[in-house]
N, C-alpha and C positions, 0 to 999 in steps of 0.2 A: 207682466209683459204685455205691451199693447198688441192688438191683433191687426193684421193687414186690412186695409179698407177693401171691401168686396168690389170687384170689378176693376181694380187697379193692380199694377205690378211695378216694382221698382226696377228701373233700368240702370245702366252704367252711367257714364258721363257723356256729355255732349261732344265727344271727341270722335267723330266719324272720319270721313275722308278729308275733312277740312284741314286737318293737321298738315297734310302734304300738298294741299291745293296751293298753287302759286298765287302770289299777290300781284305779280306783273309778268306778262309774257310778251317779250319783244321778238317779233318774227322778222328776220332780216332776209333780204333777197338782193341779187345783183349779178351782173355778168361776170364771166370768168376774168380774173385779174383786175376786178374792180377794187379789190382790197377788203371785201366783206369779212374775211377771216381776221385780218389785222384789226379792223374796227371792233369786231365782237370780242377779240382778245383784250383790246384796250379797255372796253367796258368792264369786263371781268376783273382786270387788273385794278381798276379804279374802285370797284365795289367790294372786291375780295371774294375768294372762292367759297367762303362760308355763307355768303349772301347770294351769290350769283353763280349759276351753272350754265355751261354752254352745251346745247343740244344740237348735235349734227345729224340730220336726217339721213345723210349718206353713210353714216357709221354702221347702223344695222343692215343697210342695203349691201354695203361692201362685205360685211362679215358673212352674211348669208350667201352672197355671190361667191366669195372665196371658198367657203365650205363646199358648195355644190360643184365648183370647178377645180378644186385642188390648188388654189393660188395662195400666194404670200399675202396675208392680210395687212401686215405692217407696211409693206410696200404699196399696197392699194390705198392705204390711208395717207401716204406721203405725197409730196408734190412732184416727184420725179417722173421720168419717162415710162417706168413700169406701169403706172396707173394709166397713162395716156394710151398705151397699146391695147388696153382692154376697155377703155371708156365707152366707145360706141356700142359694143356688145352688151356691156353692163347696163347702159341706158335702155336698150331694147328689152333686156331681161327684167329690169325694174318696172318698165311700163306694163309688161304682162302681169306682174304681181299687183300693181296698182289698179289695173283694170278690174281684177277680181275683187280687190278690197282697197279702196282709195286711202283709208286711214291706217293701213297695215304698218308702214314704216314709222309713222308719227307715233303710234302707240308703243312700238318697240323703243323708240328714242326717249320717251318720257317715263318709262316704267320705273326707273330707279331715281328720278329727280326728286330732291327733297328740299332744295333751297327755295326761299321766297321769290327770287327773281329768276325766270327762265329766259335765256337768250337762244333762240333758234337761229343758227348761223347760216343756214343754206336752204331756205324755202325756194322751190323752183316752179311749183305749179299752183293753179287756182285751188286744187283740192287740198294742198298743204295748208294754205292760208285759211281755207274754209274749215278745216278740221279744228284749228285752234280758236277761230272765231265762234265756232259752234260749241266746243267743249268749255271754253273760258271766255264768254262774250264780254264780261266786264273788265277782264284783265288784259286782253290782247291788244297790242299796238303793232302796226306794220311799219317797217323801216326799209327804205330803198337806198342802197349804196351805189352811186353812179360815178363813172369815169369815162372820158372820151376814148374812142378807138385808138387815137394817137398815144395816149397815156398807157392804155392797156398793152399796146404793141411794145412800148418801151419796157414794160414789165415782163415781156416774154410771150404775149398772146399772139396767136395767128389763127385765122379762120380755118375751121376743120368741118368739112361736110359730114352731116350725120350727127354732129355734136352741137355746133353753134347755131344750126337751123332747126334743132329738135325742140320739143316742148320743154325739155329739162333746162334749156337756156332762154327760151322765148315765152314760156307760159305765163310769166308775170310782167311782160313788157307793156301790156295794155289791159284796160278793163279794171284797173285797181286804183283807188284813190288812197295813196299811202299817207299814214299819219305823220311820218317824218321822212325827209329826203336828205341824205348825207352826200355831199360832193367831195370826193376823194381826189383832189387835184392840187398841184403845187401852188397854183395861184388862187385857190379858194381859201376861205377862212380856215384857221387851224381846226383839226379834228377835236381838240379839247374844247374849243369854243362852240363848235356845232353840236357836240355831244352833251354840253352842259344842261340843256333842258331835259334831256332823256335821263341823265344821271340824277337830276333833281327829282324827277318823277319816280325813279326807282327808290331813292332814299325815302321819299314820302310814303311810298307803298310799304316799305319795310317798317318804318316808324309806326304807321297806323296799325300794322299787324301786331307789333309789340305792345301797343296800348290796349288791345282787346282784353276784356275782362276774363278772368279764369273761367273755365267751364264749370257749370253747376250741375249737380245731380237733378234729374227731372223725373216726374211721375208721368207715366204714359198709360192711356186707356188700354 
């Protein structure tokens, strides 16, 4: 039997956190009723849920807020009036949490993600985008979904003081050079046409990850 080489130890395989690290992170933002949820759902539908997961930063926020205030989480997650009556207070509560820890809700939203493509559907602040650009600098692409006020009003939007003038709605209105801009209007090119380059980028990212050679055992000093 051969003896181990002095000064060396055999380690496991080169399978660290890279297994669950995303190949592409698409960080979406947009005003209320711009249609960003519709667009991100469309991307997941095209790629498949086994390849693409949707991460909603508001999900962990609403869950924690519901637990602390004894509210109905499912109604808070929905689009109805129940959520709207708590929106302003929930925003203030969330801002306090973010002030103490800017990446708190981002970490909660990503902790169970395992697909190669992550779609963050509701980035609202500079700190949201900075978190993903810092944690995944090579993989992160920012996407802005835009619609005119006229179109948003037709979809049911109306200005609400304390909501539409808060950082949660205005934090990414300026100071960001988005990698992609999607115009969600009736007279704009179809969403399928506008999303084609992004879908191609996602498919290439997934394909490249599948071509990676299997992990080999290594010797470590």
